[in-house]
KOLDOFI-656449 format. One record per residue (C-alpha): x, y, z. Coordinates in Angstrom, 2 decimals, padded with zeros to 5 digits, m for minus. Example, Ala and Ser with C-alpha at 12.3 -4.5 7.8 and 13.67 -1.06 7.14 Angstrom:
KOLDOFI-656449
+---------+---------+---------+
|      px |      py |      pz |
+---------+---------+---------+
|  012.30 | m004.50 |  007.80 |
|  013.67 | m001.06 |  007.14 |
+---------+---------+---------+
//
This chain:
KOLDOFI-656449
+---------+---------+---------+
|      px |      py |      pz |
+---------+---------+---------+
|  000.00 |  000.00 |  000.00 |
|  001.45 |  003.36 | m001.04 |
|  001.81 |  006.22 |  001.39 |
| m000.29 |  009.24 |  000.42 |
|  001.64 |  012.42 | m000.44 |
| m000.54 |  014.57 |  001.83 |
|  000.36 |  012.35 |  004.79 |
|  004.02 |  012.79 |  003.89 |
|  003.55 |  016.58 |  003.78 |
|  002.10 |  016.41 |  007.29 |
|  005.08 |  014.36 |  008.46 |
|  007.49 |  016.97 |  007.09 |
|  005.53 |  019.71 |  008.81 |
|  005.91 |  017.90 |  012.15 |
|  009.66 |  017.65 |  011.65 |
|  010.14 |  021.22 |  010.42 |
|  007.96 |  022.80 |  013.10 |
|  009.24 |  020.62 |  015.92 |
|  006.02 |  019.02 |  017.11 |
|  002.49 |  017.82 |  016.40 |
|  000.69 |  020.89 |  017.75 |
|  002.94 |  023.31 |  015.88 |
|  002.45 |  021.34 |  012.66 |
| m001.32 |  021.37 |  013.13 |
| m001.26 |  025.13 |  013.62 |
|  000.95 |  025.69 |  010.58 |
| m001.29 |  023.53 |  008.38 |
| m004.53 |  024.73 |  009.99 |
| m005.73 |  021.23 |  010.75 |
| m006.54 |  019.31 |  013.93 |
| m003.74 |  017.76 |  016.00 |
| m005.55 |  014.42 |  015.82 |
| m005.26 |  014.45 |  012.03 |
| m001.53 |  015.10 |  012.28 |
| m001.10 |  012.23 |  014.72 |
| m003.16 |  009.86 |  012.54 |
| m001.12 |  010.72 |  009.44 |
|  002.22 |  010.02 |  011.13 |
|  000.95 |  006.81 |  012.77 |
| m000.43 |  005.62 |  009.41 |
|  002.95 |  006.12 |  007.72 |
|  004.79 |  004.27 |  010.49 |
|  002.27 |  001.40 |  010.37 |
|  002.50 |  001.06 |  006.59 |
|  006.31 |  001.06 |  006.68 |
|  006.52 | m001.05 |  009.86 |
|  009.20 |  001.27 |  011.24 |
|  009.39 |  003.98 |  013.88 |
|  010.10 |  007.33 |  012.23 |
|  009.72 |  009.64 |  015.21 |
|  010.66 |  009.26 |  018.85 |
|  008.08 |  011.21 |  020.87 |
|  008.87 |  012.85 |  024.21 |
|  006.76 |  015.20 |  026.28 |
|  008.67 |  018.21 |  024.95 |
|  009.68 |  017.40 |  021.38 |
|  009.90 |  014.86 |  018.60 |
|  013.14 |  013.49 |  017.19 |
|  013.86 |  011.51 |  014.05 |
|  015.16 |  007.98 |  014.37 |
|  018.09 |  006.99 |  012.14 |
|  015.69 |  005.14 |  009.82 |
|  013.35 |  008.12 |  009.88 |
|  016.09 |  010.55 |  008.93 |
|  017.02 |  008.57 |  005.82 |
|  013.36 |  008.20 |  004.86 |
|  012.59 |  011.90 |  005.31 |
|  015.56 |  012.99 |  003.20 |
|  014.25 |  010.83 |  000.35 |
|  010.69 |  012.08 |  000.89 |
|  011.76 |  015.71 |  000.54 |
|  013.40 |  015.02 | m002.80 |
|  010.49 |  012.91 | m004.01 |
|  007.80 |  015.43 | m003.09 |
|  009.80 |  018.20 | m004.72 |
|  009.97 |  016.19 | m007.94 |
|  006.21 |  015.57 | m007.81 |
|  005.57 |  019.27 | m007.27 |
|  007.76 |  020.19 | m010.22 |
|  006.02 |  017.63 | m012.44 |
|  002.61 |  019.01 | m011.50 |
|  003.73 |  022.58 | m012.09 |
|  005.03 |  021.62 | m015.53 |
|  001.57 |  020.34 | m016.45 |
| m000.29 |  023.43 | m015.28 |
|  002.17 |  026.00 | m016.59 |
|  000.22 |  028.46 | m018.70 |
|  001.02 |  031.06 | m021.32 |
|  004.41 |  032.38 | m022.34 |
|  005.23 |  034.00 | m019.00 |
|  006.48 |  031.74 | m016.18 |
|  003.89 |  031.05 | m013.50 |
|  003.71 |  029.51 | m010.04 |
|  005.37 |  029.97 | m006.67 |
|  008.99 |  031.11 | m006.37 |
|  010.57 |  030.86 | m002.93 |
|  013.60 |  033.10 | m002.46 |
|  015.84 |  033.29 |  000.60 |
|  018.45 |  035.95 |  001.41 |
|  020.03 |  037.64 |  004.40 |
|  017.67 |  040.28 |  005.76 |
|  019.89 |  043.29 |  004.83 |
|  019.91 |  042.15 |  001.19 |
|  016.15 |  041.64 |  001.26 |
|  015.52 |  045.06 |  002.79 |
|  017.99 |  047.14 |  000.78 |
|  018.02 |  045.35 | m002.57 |
|  014.99 |  043.12 | m003.12 |
|  012.14 |  045.00 | m001.46 |
|  012.51 |  048.09 | m003.72 |
|  012.21 |  045.84 | m006.79 |
|  009.28 |  043.63 | m005.82 |
|  006.47 |  045.94 | m007.01 |
|  007.91 |  046.27 | m010.51 |
|  008.72 |  042.56 | m010.65 |
|  005.12 |  041.69 | m009.75 |
|  003.88 |  043.94 | m012.55 |
|  006.24 |  042.30 | m015.04 |
|  005.47 |  038.73 | m013.92 |
|  001.97 |  038.76 | m012.39 |
|  001.67 |  034.96 | m012.45 |
|  004.72 |  034.36 | m010.23 |
|  003.87 |  034.26 | m006.53 |
|  006.95 |  035.32 | m004.60 |
|  007.64 |  033.96 | m001.14 |
|  010.63 |  035.71 |  000.45 |
|  012.35 |  034.47 |  003.59 |
|  015.29 |  035.88 |  005.55 |
|  017.98 |  033.75 |  007.14 |
|  021.35 |  035.05 |  008.29 |
|  023.02 |  031.66 |  007.87 |
|  023.25 |  029.24 |  004.97 |
|  019.98 |  027.36 |  004.52 |
|  019.45 |  023.88 |  003.11 |
|  017.24 |  024.55 |  000.08 |
|  015.55 |  021.16 |  000.18 |
|  014.94 |  021.17 |  003.91 |
|  013.54 |  024.71 |  003.89 |
|  011.62 |  024.14 |  000.64 |
|  013.40 |  027.08 | m000.97 |
|  013.85 |  027.40 | m004.72 |
|  016.65 |  029.94 | m004.75 |
|  018.96 |  031.61 | m002.23 |
|  021.11 |  034.70 | m002.56 |
|  024.41 |  034.13 | m000.79 |
|  027.06 |  036.67 |  000.09 |
|  030.67 |  035.53 |  000.24 |
|  032.57 |  032.50 | m000.99 |
|  030.46 |  029.52 | m001.98 |
|  031.24 |  026.14 | m000.48 |
|  028.35 |  023.91 | m001.64 |
|  029.38 |  022.46 | m004.99 |
|  026.07 |  020.60 | m005.47 |
|  024.25 |  023.85 | m006.20 |
|  024.21 |  025.74 | m009.46 |
|  025.32 |  029.37 | m009.03 |
|  024.74 |  032.51 | m011.06 |
|  026.94 |  035.46 | m010.06 |
|  024.99 |  038.63 | m009.34 |
|  028.06 |  040.83 | m008.92 |
|  030.37 |  042.12 | m006.23 |
|  029.69 |  044.54 | m003.40 |
|  032.68 |  046.40 | m001.99 |
|  033.17 |  046.43 |  001.76 |
|  033.26 |  049.72 |  003.62 |
|  034.61 |  050.46 |  007.08 |
|  032.26 |  053.10 |  008.43 |
|  031.26 |  055.12 |  011.45 |
|  028.77 |  057.91 |  012.11 |
|  029.90 |  061.56 |  012.20 |
|  028.72 |  061.73 |  015.83 |
|  030.94 |  058.82 |  016.86 |
|  033.99 |  060.22 |  015.06 |
|  033.45 |  063.65 |  016.60 |
|  033.69 |  062.06 |  020.05 |
|  036.37 |  059.41 |  019.48 |
|  038.47 |  060.84 |  016.67 |
|  039.23 |  059.71 |  013.12 |
|  041.54 |  056.67 |  012.77 |
|  044.24 |  057.35 |  010.17 |
|  045.61 |  053.78 |  009.96 |
|  044.29 |  050.38 |  010.87 |
|  046.56 |  050.03 |  013.94 |
|  044.55 |  052.86 |  015.52 |
|  041.38 |  050.75 |  015.47 |
|  042.46 |  049.10 |  018.72 |
|  041.52 |  052.29 |  020.54 |
|  037.99 |  052.32 |  019.14 |
|  034.65 |  050.64 |  019.70 |
|  034.39 |  048.00 |  016.94 |
|  031.05 |  046.50 |  015.96 |
|  031.26 |  042.92 |  014.69 |
|  029.24 |  039.80 |  014.03 |
|  028.39 |  036.82 |  016.15 |
|  028.59 |  033.46 |  014.44 |
|  030.68 |  033.24 |  011.26 |
|  034.25 |  034.30 |  012.08 |
|  034.95 |  035.41 |  008.51 |
|  032.55 |  038.35 |  008.95 |
|  034.98 |  039.83 |  011.49 |
|  037.88 |  039.84 |  009.06 |
|  038.10 |  043.37 |  007.73 |
|  039.65 |  044.15 |  004.30 |
|  042.81 |  045.86 |  005.56 |
|  046.34 |  044.94 |  004.51 |
|  048.26 |  043.22 |  007.28 |
|  045.25 |  042.91 |  009.56 |
|  043.71 |  039.77 |  011.00 |
|  040.30 |  039.22 |  012.56 |
|  039.12 |  042.13 |  014.66 |
|  038.07 |  041.74 |  018.28 |
|  034.67 |  043.45 |  018.43 |
|  033.49 |  045.44 |  021.42 |
|  029.88 |  044.88 |  020.40 |
|  028.39 |  042.10 |  018.28 |
|  025.15 |  041.31 |  016.50 |
|  023.97 |  038.36 |  014.40 |
|  022.28 |  040.49 |  011.76 |
|  023.90 |  042.90 |  009.30 |
|  021.03 |  045.36 |  009.52 |
|  021.44 |  045.47 |  013.30 |
|  025.15 |  046.20 |  012.84 |
|  024.26 |  049.01 |  010.43 |
|  021.77 |  050.53 |  012.85 |
|  024.31 |  050.32 |  015.68 |
|  026.83 |  052.20 |  013.52 |
|  024.26 |  054.81 |  012.50 |
|  023.44 |  055.35 |  016.18 |
|  027.05 |  056.17 |  017.02 |
|  028.01 |  052.95 |  018.77 |
|  031.28 |  052.40 |  016.95 |
|  033.01 |  051.42 |  013.70 |
|  031.64 |  048.64 |  011.50 |
|  032.56 |  046.87 |  008.27 |
|  029.58 |  046.40 |  005.96 |
|  028.80 |  045.66 |  002.33 |
|  028.23 |  048.54 | m000.02 |
|  024.78 |  047.28 | m000.98 |
|  023.55 |  048.33 |  002.47 |
|  025.63 |  051.44 |  003.28 |
|  026.30 |  053.24 | m000.02 |
|  023.21 |  055.41 |  000.41 |
|  024.22 |  056.20 |  004.00 |
|  027.67 |  057.27 |  002.81 |
|  026.24 |  059.43 |  000.03 |
|  023.87 |  061.12 |  002.50 |
|  026.62 |  061.68 |  005.08 |
|  025.02 |  059.44 |  007.68 |
|  028.12 |  057.22 |  007.67 |
|  031.73 |  058.17 |  006.93 |
|  034.02 |  055.71 |  005.08 |
|  037.32 |  055.13 |  006.88 |
|  040.78 |  053.84 |  005.93 |
|  039.97 |  053.80 |  002.22 |
|  043.66 |  054.16 |  001.30 |
|  044.55 |  050.86 |  002.95 |
|  041.47 |  048.88 |  002.01 |
|  041.77 |  045.61 |  000.11 |
|  039.44 |  044.80 | m002.77 |
|  038.41 |  041.53 | m004.43 |
|  037.94 |  039.80 | m001.10 |
|  035.78 |  036.69 | m000.72 |
|  033.12 |  038.66 |  001.19 |
|  032.39 |  040.79 | m001.88 |
|  030.95 |  037.96 | m003.97 |
|  027.18 |  037.70 | m004.35 |
|  025.58 |  034.70 | m006.04 |
|  022.16 |  033.26 | m006.64 |
|  022.22 |  029.52 | m005.94 |
|  019.65 |  026.85 | m006.76 |
|  019.10 |  023.29 | m007.91 |
|  018.35 |  023.05 | m011.60 |
|  014.82 |  021.83 | m012.29 |
|  012.71 |  022.01 | m015.43 |
|  009.76 |  023.84 | m013.88 |
|  011.30 |  026.27 | m011.40 |
|  014.22 |  027.17 | m013.68 |
|  012.08 |  029.53 | m015.78 |
|  010.89 |  031.38 | m012.67 |
|  014.40 |  031.59 | m011.25 |
|  015.80 |  032.87 | m014.54 |
|  013.01 |  035.44 | m014.81 |
|  013.72 |  036.68 | m011.29 |
|  017.50 |  036.86 | m011.70 |
|  017.34 |  038.46 | m015.15 |
|  014.93 |  041.06 | m013.79 |
|  016.77 |  042.03 | m010.59 |
|  020.43 |  041.75 | m011.64 |
|  020.68 |  044.95 | m013.73 |
|  018.70 |  046.86 | m011.10 |
|  020.76 |  045.87 | m008.04 |
|  022.82 |  048.62 | m006.42 |
|  025.77 |  046.66 | m005.12 |
+---------+---------+---------+
//
């Protein structure tokens, strides 16, 4: 007896949301239906997929292998269905795009209205994650990644490069003084990132990773901290060029700044698939010439 695809979707929702009640809420169905679907799958396969505790559910080893295959299989079914219902010359259907929140806010949001007018049959779903997401696990069609790529299983289309700028607000510099060389940074408040160590390596000749006085996990938070006079930060041009032009942030140490660093690279990454490829291409071709990197 074959397992129904809707039961499998419910199983994935339980895993992704972390529990039966959360899955029921996300799918807008009763908890009892969620429980029945998972129990039915386990009975049909004669294997335990989930270990239940009072606080959470965890995949068994057999369950983990099964779920990985289910994700790929359901994605293939979805793509096959979308191929059949594709209509007209313009691409149609859902396109799920993920990017770091600063890129979404400063680069994508200003373009969405015009993109929707150009491609009215594409339903965009935009998510923001500061780290690297698994496209299959998060059911994402395309991600925009900043920095060096490490996942060779994904297809990548370069979107361009965004220079890094070391910046501080005029108010901060008026109080703490203007650093003339990178060795003087040790006497300043430096705003850095939690998490990925590479984000605290500034593009200065002879310098190593900085030791931040203040950290944040989100680039937009770092920008706001710099704008509010909390210290010196290193951020991509795509999020601070307008601030620099308006005088809200002052670029520092430009004479000693390195270019062509790994952090400047911006790519769109995705798995090639016959149905989603047209939507991805339409999105990239539309936004790339309009990006202000």
